[in-house]
N, C-alpha and C positions, 0 to 999 in steps of 0.2 A: 510110901509117899502120902502123907495125910493131907486131904484137901480141906480147905476152909469151907464155910457155909455156902458162899457164893459158887465156888467151883463145884462143890458137891451137888448143889441144886442143878447146875448146868449139866453135869455128868449124868444125873438121874433122868434127864429129859431126852437123852440119846437112846432112841429105840433100836429095834432090829431091822434088818432088810437093806442096810446100806452096804455098798461095795467099797466106797471111798469116804472117809471122814477127814476133813481138812481142819486142823486146829490152827487158826490164823492168829497172828500177833501173839504167838504162843509163849513168849517170854521164856520162863524156865521149863516149860513143857510138862507141868504137873498134870494138867487136864488130859493131854494126849497120852501121857504115860498111864494114867488111870484107865483110859479107854483101851489102850494096848494090853494092859494087864487082864482086863475082863473080855478081851477078844471081841470088841464091839463091832468090828468090821474086818474084812480081809486086808484092807489097806488103811493105815493111819498115817496121815501126812502132817508134818510139823512145818509151819510156815512163819517166818519172821524176816524182816529186812535188815536186821542188825547182825553182821557177820560174827562178831565176838560171842554173842548169845548163842548163835547156831552152832559154832564150834564147840563151845562148852557143853551144850545140850547133846550134840552128837557123841561126844566122849562118854557122857553119862549113859546114853542109850546103848552104846557099844558094850558098856560094862554090865548093865542090868538086862538088856535084851539083845544079846549078840546075834548077828544075822545068821550065823551057822547053827544057831539053836532056836530057830523060829518057833514061836508058840504054836502048838498044833495038837490036835487029837484026830479022831477018825472023821470028823466033820468040819473042823474049823482050822483056819490058817491065817494068822495075823502077821503082817509085815509093816515095818515103819520106813518112811521116806522123808528126806530132808529137802527143804526148798528155801534158800536164802533169796527172797524176792518180795516184790510189792504184791500185797494181797489182791490188788486190782487186776493182776496179770496171771491169775491162777490158770494153769493149763488143763482146764476141765475137759475140753474136747479131745484130749489125748488119752483119756481114760474111760473105758466102757463101764457101764453099771450105774447104780443110783448113788448120787452125791449128797452129802450133808456138809455144809460149810458153816463152821463155828467161828464167830468173831466176837471177842470179848475184850474188855479192858481198854477200849478207846472211846472217844466221844462220839455222840450220835451224828455230828456233822461229817467226820471222817468215815464213819461206818456207812453213812448215806452215800458218800463218794464211792466207796468200795462196791456197794451193791449196785449202784448205777452203772459203774464200769463193767462189772461182771455180767450184768443183764445185757448190756450193749454188745459185749464180746460173744455172748452165748445166748442169743435171743430165743432159740428153739430148744434149749436144754432144760429138762425138768429138774428143778433144784429145791432142796430144803435148806433153810437157814436157821441156825440157832444163835440168837443175838443177845448180848448183854452190854448195852452202852452205859457209859458213866454219866452222861447227861444228854440233853437235846432229844428226849424221847418223842416229843410231838413231831419234830422235824423228821425223824426216822420213820415214824408210823405213817406220816403223809407220803413219804417216798415209797414205802411198801404198798400202800394203797394204789399209788400211781402206777406201779409196776405189776399190779393185779395179783399180788400175793394174797393167800388166805391164811387165817390163823388156825394152828393146830392146838397150841397151848400157850398160856402166858402166866407168869408167876411174879409176885412182888415179895422181895425179902429185904431184911435189914441185917447188915453185918458191920461191926465196928462203927456204929452210929452213921452209917451211910445206907441209902436206899438204892435198890437195884431192880429194874424191870428186866425180866428174861422172857424173850419171845421165841417160840418155835413156829416158823411160817413155811409155807410151801407154794410152789408153782406147779406141782405135779398134778396132772389131770387124772381123774379116776382114783384118787387116793382112797385107800381102804379105811383110813381113820376119818372121823367126822371133822369137818372144818367149819369155820364161820368167818364172816367179814371182819377185817381189822378195824378197830375203832381208833380214831386219832388220840383219844384220851384213855383208852383201855376199857375193858369190859369184865373179863374174868377176874382181874386182880381186885375188883371191888366186891365180889361175891365171897365174903368171908364166912368161914364155918366155925370160928371160935373167937373168944374175946381177945386173945393175944393177937391174932391176925387182924382183927378189926381195929385194934389200937394202932398197929403198925400202919395199916392203910389210911387211917384217919390222920395220923401225924404226917405221913407222906403227902397226902392231898393238901393239907394246910400249908406245908412247906412249899409245894409246887405253886399253889395259888399266890402265895406271898412273893415268890420269885417273879412271876409274871406281872404282878401288881407293881413291883419295883421297876421292871422293864418298861412298863407303860408310862412311867414318869419321865423317861428319857425323851429328848427331842427327836422328832421324826420316827418314832417307834409306835406302832399300833398293834398290840397283841390283845386287844379287848375281846376279840372272838375266841381266843384261847382261854382267857380268864372265864368267859361266860360258859364255855364247854366244861371246864373243871368245876365251876360253881354249880352247874346242873348235876354233876356227879355228887357233889356235897349235899345238895338238897334231896337227892334221891336216896342216898345210902346213909347219910350221917346227920340228918336233920335233927335227930334227938340227941346226938352226941354232944 
């Protein structure tokens, strides 16, 4: 099961130490299957609200990862679980251990609703989220700040002429990995280490500024503060570009 650039980047950000990984809005389950193949956690959960997708995916998992032949060695045991349900209703409090919730392939507005609902249902649960919205990144980042998440890592990629921000964030106290505050417009994604990545970041920033400038022309819409925030990034990192 070969992953595209976006899913491969998401998969690479999944670290060790999780008991449960929830692949939400999993569609055809490629990401979760890759995590299952490398035994990324003892329990890999596939979550989607579309019954037909989940039935098809379950049949494939039964073929390639039959339950009676659970992947295991002397120290690792990986099992898969199916959940045909709304991501907002994840039964996280029914499972002990450390959780990573992956949400990708949906808009930032819907993703924001999911995160808000999950945090409301589980206010005291320590959680990590790995997020890749298709748009509305500023809205999503504001919501993460409001819920007091911290940033572990963020990446900007381009695939098939579309740009994607990928954010790994945490609410876990005493995290062994270094964290930083979440920026509404991003921080790590603008610190490029090569010319190719700089070109991608610059194109993405110009596209984003142009998008909000068009929004600003609409009646009763005021996004000037967002434009100014992104223009400050442009002046800081791409003034010579």
